[in-house]
ROGUTOR-177245 format. One record per residue (C-alpha): residue number from 1; residue in one letter; x, y, z. Coordinates in pm, whole numbers, plus 50000, padded with zeros to 5 digits. Each point is the difference from the previous one (the first is absolute). Layout:
! ROGUTOR-177245
   k r     x     y     z
 NUM A     X     Y     Z
...
This chain:
! ROGUTOR-177245
   k r     x     y     z
   1 M 42051 61661 05251
   2 S 49646 49811 50040
   3 S 50011 49867 49635
   4 K 50161 49650 50184
   5 I 49692 50003 50286
   6 A 49692 50068 49729
   7 R 50169 49773 49696
   8 G 50029 49739 50268
   9 S 49672 50056 50184
  10 L 49825 50030 49656
  11 I 50131 49648 49892
  12 M 49896 49790 50346
  13 L 49715 50239 49937
  14 I 49932 49757 49743
  15 G 50107 49706 50162
  16 Y 49794 50034 50281
  17 F 49710 50116 49811
  18 I 49998 49672 49802
  19 F 50070 49800 50347
  20 R 49725 50206 50189
  21 V 49749 49918 49698
  22 G 50101 49665 49940
  23 G 49942 49963 50407
  24 Y 49695 50182 49978
  25 L 49873 49792 49703
  26 Y 50122 49681 50230
  27 R 49719 50068 50272
  28 F 49749 50179 49752
  29 A 49993 49677 49821
  30 T 50051 49776 50314
  31 A 49733 50190 50195
  32 Y 49748 49928 49755
  33 L 50060 49690 49954
  34 L 50061 49891 50375
  35 G 49727 50189 50098
  36 P 50001 50166 50366
  37 A 50063 49737 50171
  38 G 50221 49835 49797
  39 F 50269 50281 49938
  40 G 49982 50090 50398
  41 I 50234 49627 50021
  42 L 50205 50123 49722
  43 N 50050 50324 50207
  44 L 50143 49813 50283
  45 A 50234 49842 49772
  46 L 50126 50328 49802
  47 P 50160 50159 50301
  48 T 50145 49700 50142
  49 Q 50162 49967 49625
  50 S 50158 50343 50002
  51 I 50120 49945 50417
  52 L 50164 49665 49866
  53 I 50168 50150 49676
  54 Q 50088 50304 50220
  55 I 50207 49758 50241
  56 A 50117 49751 49755
  57 S 50195 50269 49775
  58 G 50183 50103 50348
  59 G 49863 50405 49869
  60 M 50293 49938 49780
  61 P 49853 50205 49670
  62 P 50077 50348 50192
  63 A 50297 49897 50122
  64 I 50123 49909 49606
  65 A 49915 50297 49872
  66 K 50124 50204 50273
  67 H 50402 49863 49952
  68 V 49935 49928 49663
  69 S 49924 50313 49907
  70 E 50308 50165 50251
  71 Y 50277 49765 49797
  72 S 49853 50067 49702
  73 A 50089 50371 50043
  74 K 50318 49959 50097
  75 G 50084 49716 49707
  76 D 50038 49704 50233
  77 E 49902 49745 49769
  78 E 50073 49659 50174
  79 M 49810 50149 50322
  80 V 49716 50078 49819
  81 K 50021 49610 49838
  82 Q 50070 49905 50374
  83 V 49730 50145 50201
  84 I 49753 49853 49752
  85 H 50169 49608 50029
  86 T 50005 50066 50364
  87 S 49659 50103 50019
  88 L 49836 49712 49787
  89 K 50140 49760 50231
  90 I 49850 50150 50304
  91 V 49706 49995 49881
  92 I 49953 49648 49778
  93 V 50067 49869 50415
  94 L 49742 50209 50165
  95 G 49735 49967 49747
  96 L 50053 49572 50015
  97 F 50003 50026 50360
  98 F 49673 50268 50056
  99 S 49824 49800 49757
 100 L 50031 49688 50227
 101 V 49904 50203 50271
 102 I 49654 50159 49870
 103 F 49899 49624 49836
 104 L 50002 49889 50355
 105 M 49822 50310 50190
 106 A 49726 49976 49774
 107 D 49727 49764 50173
 108 P 50084 50217 50351
 109 L 49911 50322 49861
 110 A 49742 49874 49785
 111 N 49809 49798 50254
 112 L 50121 50136 50401
 113 Y 50035 50435 49873
 114 F 49762 50019 49677
 115 H 49740 49723 50155
 116 K 49961 49966 49607
 117 P 50170 49578 49874
 118 E 49895 50107 49628
 119 A 50305 50270 50031
 120 A 50285 49701 50051
 121 L 50026 49870 49680
 122 P 50056 50380 49819
 123 L 50240 50077 50299
 124 K 50197 49725 49939
 125 L 50025 50036 49582
 126 V 50170 50321 50127
 127 A 50334 49817 50093
 128 L 49986 49957 49566
 129 I 50073 50366 49975
 130 T 50272 50132 50206
 131 P 50338 49805 49781
 132 F 49905 50145 49654
 133 S 49880 50365 50203
 134 V 50383 50029 50195
 135 I 50121 49939 49676
 136 V 49842 50238 49798
 137 G 50091 50282 50303
 138 V 50364 49965 49921
 139 F 49976 50070 49666
 140 R 49793 50243 50038
 141 G 50180 50159 50307
 142 A 50287 49990 49718
 143 F 49826 50181 49746
 144 Q 49917 50293 50184
 145 G 50337 50091 50191
 146 V 50110 50074 49590
 147 F 49661 50183 49914
 148 Q 49892 49694 49801
 149 M 49629 50104 50028
 150 G 49880 49830 49722
 151 N 50151 49659 50047
 152 I 49742 50013 50372
 153 V 49710 50110 49776
 154 I 50105 49711 49752
 155 T 50023 49756 50316
 156 K 49667 50150 50126
 157 A 49760 49973 49671
 158 F 50114 49600 49972
 159 E 49927 49884 50370
 160 Q 49629 50220 49975
 161 I 49939 49818 49649
 162 F 50064 49673 50126
 163 M 49895 50034 50340
 164 I 49659 50166 49884
 165 S 49919 49756 49717
 166 S 50106 49634 50208
 167 A 49774 50091 50314
 168 I 49740 50101 49770
 169 I 50013 49638 49819
 170 L 50078 49847 50313
 171 I 49655 50159 50098
 172 W 49761 49909 49776
 173 V 50132 49657 50018
 174 G 49891 49977 50342
 175 F 50320 49991 50212
 176 Q 49843 50340 50141
 177 V 50216 50178 50281
 178 A 50284 49769 49970
 179 G 49988 50039 49599
 180 A 50037 50394 50094
 181 V 50320 49971 50219
 182 I 50102 49702 49759
 183 G 49976 50267 49734
 184 T 50249 50268 50130
 185 A 50278 49730 50085
 186 I 50021 49983 49603
 187 G 49985 50371 49969
 188 F 50316 49969 50164
 189 L 50152 49753 49880
 190 F 49977 50162 49582
 191 S 50097 50339 50189
 192 A 50324 49834 50165
 193 L 50078 49786 49628
 194 A 50002 50401 49908
 195 G 50178 50121 50210
 196 Y 50284 49772 49917
 197 Y 49982 50044 49676
 198 L 49993 50402 50013
 199 Y 50324 49967 50241
 200 R 50158 49753 49794
 201 R 49992 50215 49664
 202 G 50024 50439 50160
 203 L 50219 49980 50384
 204 G 50064 49612 49975
 205 K 50196 50004 49649
 206 R 50135 50345 50160
 207 L 50185 49801 50290
 208 K 50037 49722 49817
 209 N 50450 50045 50015
 210 V 49960 50085 50316
 211 K 50195 49806 50201
 212 L 49921 49905 50375
 213 S 50284 50034 50224
 214 F 49807 49969 50332
 215 T 50076 49725 50268
 216 L 49748 49809 50223
 217 K 50113 50210 50325
 218 Q 49953 50350 49706
 219 E 49651 49885 49922
 220 L 49886 49952 50300
 221 S 50118 50313 50108
 222 L 49800 50157 49729
 223 A 49658 49777 50054
 224 K 50033 50159 50396
 225 V 50021 50362 49812
 226 L 49735 49908 49795
 227 I 49773 49867 50267
 228 I 50086 50268 50264
 229 F 49793 50268 49717
 230 A 49751 49755 49878
 231 F 49901 49882 50344
 232 P 49858 50354 50104
 233 V 49844 49988 49648
 234 L 49860 49668 50048
 235 V 49821 50110 50329
 236 T 49883 50333 49827
 237 G 49889 49751 49716
 238 L 49805 49805 50255
 239 A 49853 50291 50131
 240 E 49830 50132 49720
 241 T 49843 49672 49881
 242 A 49886 49978 50378
 243 L 49849 50318 50012
 244 F 49799 50043 49698
 245 D 49967 49579 49895
 246 A 50036 49809 50275
 247 I 49863 50152 50310
 248 G 49661 50095 49888
 249 N 49962 49706 49777
 250 Y 50093 49782 50296
 251 I 49820 50138 50251
 252 V 49647 50029 49818
 253 G 50081 49624 49885
 254 A 50030 49887 50371
 255 Y 49651 50222 50118
 256 L 49827 50003 49701
 257 A 49821 49776 49778
 258 S 50174 49967 49586
 259 E 49750 50213 49822
 260 Q 50115 50303 50198
 261 L 50398 49914 49981
 262 G 49878 49972 49618
 263 F 49858 50369 50023
 264 Y 50334 50158 50174
 265 G 50200 49801 49762
 266 A 49823 50169 49748
 267 A 50062 50334 50082
 268 T 50366 49993 50098
 269 P 50128 49905 49671
 270 V 49821 50310 49863
 271 A 50114 50248 50316
 272 R 50370 49898 49893
 273 L 49929 50151 49670
 274 P 50280 50273 50064
 275 L 50235 49769 50072
 276 I 50070 49987 49687
 277 I 50150 50356 49931
 278 S 50190 50042 50349
 279 M 50173 49595 49983
 280 A 50078 50167 49648
 281 V 50142 50295 50150
 282 A 50187 49826 50273
 283 T 50155 49677 49845
 284 A 50168 50305 49734
 285 V 50066 50267 50276
 286 L 50160 49679 50245
 287 P 50341 49965 49812
 288 A 49991 50361 49851
 289 T 50038 50092 50369
 290 A 50266 49735 50074
 291 E 50158 50109 49718
 292 A 50042 50388 50095
 293 M 50081 49894 50349
 294 G 50301 49825 49837
 295 L 50129 50229 49775
 296 E 49940 50269 50372
 297 N 49767 50204 49743
 298 R 49749 50181 50230
 299 H 49844 50275 49755
 300 V 49857 49658 49803
 301 L 49918 49849 50300
 302 K 49789 50314 50104
 303 S 49858 49977 49651
 304 Y 49935 49666 50017
 305 V 49838 50031 50258
 306 N 49757 50211 49950
 307 Q 49920 49948 49624
 308 S 49917 49656 50181
 309 Y 49726 50106 50228
 310 R 49848 50223 49765
 311 Y 50016 49750 49662
 312 V 49737 49786 50285
 313 S 49840 50282 50096
 314 L 49863 50143 49655
 315 L 49891 49613 49919
 316 V 49891 49841 50310
 317 V 49762 50332 50181
 318 P 49777 50015 49719
 319 M 49977 49666 49935
 320 C 49856 49898 50410
 321 V 49768 50300 49977
 322 G 49826 49825 49707
 323 T 50051 49636 50205
 324 F 49780 50156 50263
 325 I 49733 50186 49807
 326 F 49924 49713 49767
 327 A 50058 49649 50229
 328 T 49672 49839 49954
 329 P 50008 50027 49627
 330 I 50382 49941 49982
 331 M 49866 49586 50171
 332 K 49756 50029 49833
 333 L 50147 50007 49664
 334 L 50288 49874 50060
 335 Y 49842 49635 50144
 336 V 49704 50009 49806
 337 N 49837 49807 50337
 338 S 49725 50293 50201
 339 A 50088 49782 50259
 340 Y 50374 50127 50026
 341 M 49912 50344 50051
 342 N 49945 49928 50397
 343 G 50371 50089 49983
 344 A 49946 50313 49870
 345 M 50050 50180 50354
 346 A 50315 49832 50071
 347 L 50104 50146 49643
 348 Q 49976 50348 50115
 349 I 50147 49993 50315
 350 L 50308 49800 49855
 351 S 50026 50244 49715
 352 V 50087 50224 50213
 353 G 50243 49794 50234
 354 M 50201 49891 49688
 355 L 50028 50392 49896
 356 F 50215 49961 50342
 357 F 50127 49713 49917
 358 T 50164 50103 49643
 359 I 50135 50268 50126
 360 Y 50220 49764 50282
 361 T 50102 49816 49708
 362 V 50205 50273 49831
 363 S 50173 50102 50320
 364 S 50058 49631 50096
 365 S 50131 49968 49689
 366 I 50211 50292 49999
 367 A 50099 49886 50365
 368 Q 50174 49675 49887
 369 G 50139 50218 49744
 370 L 50132 50217 50278
 371 G 50200 49630 50168
 372 K 49704 50040 50248
 373 P 49790 49719 49958
 374 Y 49985 49910 50386
 375 L 49764 50345 49972
 376 P 49711 49904 49812
 377 M 50000 49639 50123
 378 V 49958 50170 50420
 379 I 49734 50227 49884
 380 L 49855 49710 49823
 381 V 50003 49746 50289
 382 A 49831 50265 50216
 383 G 49753 50039 49753
 384 V 49916 49635 49978
 385 I 49968 50009 50357
 386 L 49743 50252 50031
 387 D 49836 49875 49713
 388 V 49958 49612 50164
 389 A 49930 50213 50305
 390 L 49661 50227 49764
 391 S 49876 49689 49817
 392 M 49945 49729 50273
 393 Y 49801 50305 50158
 394 L 49824 50183 49720
 395 V 49969 49656 49750
 396 P 49708 49848 50292
 397 I 49822 50299 50006
 398 Y 50007 50139 49667
 399 G 50041 49709 49788
 400 I 50223 50110 49684
 401 T 49944 50326 50032
 402 G 50185 50009 50389
 403 A 50347 49800 49751
 404 A 49992 50277 49718
 405 A 49949 50299 50316
 406 A 50323 49824 50208
 407 T 50199 49971 49669
 408 A 49900 50378 49891
 409 I 50117 50052 50369
 410 T 50300 49873 49981
 411 A 50172 50045 49674
 412 L 49903 50452 50141
 413 F 50239 49929 50249
 414 I 50268 49781 49793
 415 M 50032 50284 49740
 416 T 49995 50290 50257
 417 T 50280 49851 50186
 418 I 50231 49892 49696
 419 V 49978 50263 49841
 420 W 50128 50226 50264
 421 K 50301 49776 50082
 422 T 50080 49965 49579
 423 L 50007 50396 49995
 424 Q 50202 50008 50288
 425 V 50246 49745 49840
 426 A 50056 50117 49709
 427 D 49991 50378 50082
 428 V 49723 50093 49804
 429 K 49713 50233 50014
 430 L 49714 49911 49841
 431 E 49819 50169 49723
 432 Y 49650 50059 50187
 433 K 49887 50297 49838
 434 D 50016 49775 49665
 435 L 49825 49729 50180
 436 C 49725 50201 50124
 437 R 49920 50129 49649
 438 I 49963 49651 49835
 439 V 49809 49914 50339
 440 L 49746 50323 49885
 441 A 49987 49860 49649
 442 A 49910 49655 50084
 443 G 49740 50207 50244
 444 I 49786 50174 49713
 445 M 50035 49658 49831
 446 G 49796 49836 50312
 447 A 49740 50314 49982
 448 V 49934 49960 49605
 449 L 49962 49605 50044
 450 L 49764 50047 50285
 451 L 49742 50174 49784
 452 I 50001 49667 49744
 453 P 49751 49783 50142
 454 Q 50112 49648 50083
 455 N 49663 49786 49867
 456 L 50098 50091 49639
 457 L 50329 49750 50101
 458 I 49844 49688 50144
 459 S 49828 49781 49731
 460 P 49605 49963 50119
 461 A 50005 49700 49842
 462 I 50208 49790 50231
 463 S 49892 50245 50327
 464 G 49639 49824 49911
 465 A 49876 50361 49904
 466 A 49902 49906 49623
 467 P 50033 49704 49761
 468 F 50357 49927 49902
 469 S 50097 50161 49660
 470 Y 50377 49960 49851
 471 I 49944 50359 49857
 472 T 49950 50117 50369
 473 F 50235 49802 50149
 474 F 50336 50148 49761
 475 S 49840 50316 49998
 476 K 50119 50008 50363
 477 Y 50327 49920 49928
 478 V 49994 50325 49721
 479 A 49889 50185 50273
 480 F 50237 49976 50258
 481 A 50254 50025 49739
 482 L 49893 50336 49910
 483 V 49957 50055 50324
 484 M 50361 49946 50106
 485 V 50166 50206 49612
 486 L 49752 50327 50190
 487 A 50154 49918 50340
 488 A 50357 50045 49857
 489 L 49945 50271 49756
 490 V 49872 50174 50311
 491 Y 50283 49921 50212
 492 M 50230 50139 49764
 493 V 49828 50356 49902
 494 A 49962 50000 50418
 495 L 50405 49935 50012
 496 I 50060 50238 49774
 497 L 49793 50283 50161
 498 V 50130 49987 50372
 499 G 50368 49999 49878
 500 G 50084 49645 50019
 501 L 50199 49923 49728
 502 K 50356 50033 49932
 503 K 50234 50047 49755
 504 S 50203 49682 50114
 505 D 49678 49819 49942
 506 I 49999 50150 49634
 507 N 50373 49878 49946
 508 A 49939 49685 50149
 509 L 49721 49953 49795
 510 R 50217 50112 49670
 511 K 50279 49699 50105
 512 L 49700 49739 50021
 513 S 49851 50096 49669
 514 S 50314 49941 49823
 515 K 50006 49612 50106
 516 T 49624 50007 49833
 517 G 50084 49952 49631
 518 P 49772 50126 49751
 519 L 49799 50122 50312
 520 K 50221 50256 50082
 521 G 49899 50272 49744
 522 K 49650 49996 50106
 523 L 50130 49998 50373
 524 N 50215 50282 49974
 525 I 49680 50213 49854
 526 I 49801 49911 50293
 527 I 50302 50079 50223
 528 S 50090 50318 49866
 529 Y 49672 50137 50042
 530 M 50010 49898 50374
 531 E 50339 50199 50023
 532 R 49800 50340 49977
 533 F 49856 49967 50321
 534 A 50282 49770 50154
 535 H 50170 50248 50281
């Protein structure tokens, strides 16, 4: 019953892992090459880029996924094709329009609000990204709707490979922050080409002989339906970007120096690492819940909801605990430059906030699948207002730590609110005892990690405590990898001891292992051993 969520989540987990790892490599490389001040300016362009992409796409990808999923379940191929074609027309028009808008707004933003004239050119170059990104969004929405999650992974891989390589080369040859932004545009260009190719050989081939009979009036009616669904999704997406990327960067950028913005910009992507898990599950659960609602199968729906929360909690809770404990070594190991350790406290606070936000993300996707897209929108808009107010008060007093605290407090508010309302709408009772066992196991893991001296993971060569040594430098990364392995083992043992491993987890793992080819035999041995401790 939970196999569709588990299988889709695993594939999307790989995709979001590629996306996040690629994004981290992009940020780590640009942070190292540009330095804190230049990286701070880049962190004014990146959230602007995200906002522009979302506005230009009009919230279409989730709308496409929902409607394609529903019509595919009913076997209505013409409507599947028509949804894709109509959505593509909408996003192309919006993409071109808003690209022009951001180009014209770049100078006022850089000079009048941020008081950083050097940010004008990067902001203008963001306009190059939009036409390609919105087309990619249509393809990904269609792939998601028919559970072709592997195609989404491929488009993300193309995006990351060309974005990172192009950005590094352009910075090296002297384009600095502008080169980093142009690299992103190149990444989206190749992602769009890959998406078009995959669509033509897959879903497009299936729909090739399907004739569209819609009149202009009917297509406008369909566009209205898509936009009505997409609008709250768009507002929700904008609010999410504002809450966990734009507000902190914009307010820090307005009040503090570029270096401080660089430190904060270095902490935020690390804190967002758990979103790899929550977004993977959320992407799979949206069409699954929509399909369950379309088939009016309440039993399947309840299973999907509880499995989604469980899968996220199993992985996200220990990740956040580990990030909180090892925030300083993580900043040092990832960014190499010891100056970025100034963002460690912000990372600790943000890791707590992101734990809340991952739960919110899953609830939001469930609500959208249930046909309640306005629910996360309203809650997030309230969260944005709260975050702006808290940030404007706390940042001038506490700097980037205040920005992180504002985000964490807001995340707690939106999580508790949406979980409560989503469970009401779905008519589902959350399995609190199972979730408490997961938290307890993560707490045991955290207690063990606190016994490890953190100076073992911070290279004295960079911090100035000893002469430089390559052996010493790389040994810190090896030590950190061993600590992560230890943490995983301790967590698994603790999970078994507290009774947190369920039979349904074993069944899901068996179904997933059957897709691993030559690894299937070895994985089944491990799964069979774990089954002895499941209940």
